[in-house]
N, C-alpha and C positions, 0 to 999 in steps of 0.2 A: 525219641520216645522219652517221656517223663514218667519215672517210677515214683509213686507216693509211698513213703515209709513212715509208719507211725511207731514211735518208740514209747516204751512204757516205764523206763527207768531213767535216772539222771545220767548214768553212763552205761552204755550197752553196745554190743556189736551184733548186727543182724546180717546173716549171710544172704547175699543177693545174687549168687552165682546162677541159680535157675532162672531168675528174672532176666538176667543178661542173655542167657542162652535162648530164652523165649523171644527176646527182641531180635536176636540173630536169625532165628527161624522165620519170624515175621518178615524180615527184610530179604530173606532167601539169598543171603550172601554166603558163598562157599569159601572165599579167600579174602583176607583183608585184616581189619583190626576192629576191636570193640573199644571205644573210648568211654570211660565212666567218669563223670564229673559231679562233684557235690558243690552246689552254689551257696554254701553256708560257712560262716566263720567260726562256728563252734561244733562242726561235724566234719568227718573226713571219710576217706575210703582207703582200704588197704587189702592186700592179698596175703593170706597166711594160712596156716594149717586148719583144716576143717575136720580132721579125724578125731581130735580130742578136745572137748569143750573147755578143759582146764587151761589150754593155751590162751584162749580169749580171756579167761579169768586172770591168768598170770600177767597178761599184757596190761589190762586195766589196773590191776594191783600195783604193778611196777611203775606205771605212769603216775599213779597217785602217790607213790613213795617219793618220786622226784618232784612232782608238781601237785602238791596237796590241794584239795578243794579250798581249805581255809588257810592259804598261804599269805604271805605279806605282800599283797597286791594293792594297787592304787585305783584300778578301774572301778568306777562307781557302780556298775551293774553286778559286781561280785562274781563274775564268771571268767576271770582271767585265766584260770587253770584250763578251762575249756578251749579258749583261744590258742593257748600255747600247745596243748595236745593236738588240736586240729592242724595247726601249722606244721608240727613235727610229723604227723602221720601223712598229711598231704591231701589235696583236694581232688586229685584225679589219678587214674591209672589207665594204661593202654595194654590190651591183651591181643596177641596174634590170633587169627582165625585161619584154620586150614580144614578143608573138606567139611565146612559147615559146623565145625566144633571149636570151642575155645581151647587154646593150647595151654592149659594149666597143668601143673604137675599133679602127680597122683594124689597128694594130700592137700592140694591148694584149693582155697575158696576165696571169693571176693566178699568183703565185709563192709557194710555201712557202719561207721563208727560215730555213735552219739556221745557227746561229752557235756551237754547242757539240756537234758530232757526232763521229763518227757515232752515230746513235740511231734508235730506232723511235718515231715521233711520231704524234699524233692531230690531225686537223683536223675541226672540227665545221662541217657545212654545214646551214643551215636555210633552207628555201624558204618564203617568206611570200607568200601569195596576196593580191592587192588586189581 
């Protein structure tokens, strides 16, 4: 399944947990894994707390402290900070599935991470039956 994500800001986290759960229900898989992959070099995917939106704000703020948008970069497109952040966050995650449900912790959610927006992006979701 290909999930289309439209971002509205230069840097943004969008929770996609419900979209992954919907893909799981469509595939009718009870046990296995959900593989989530972002095929972009300036975007990523991560699992983190979804109970307090300040966590997302703090992550973006901290990444910008270490890798500022206007750093001393040589890449001609001017988005090196986005490449670095995406590399550190990662392009994929795998989530166990049991009894038809994602096995995430109580406060965990899956986030698409935009570092070079706004853009229209793709997220590939592959449900693997065990």
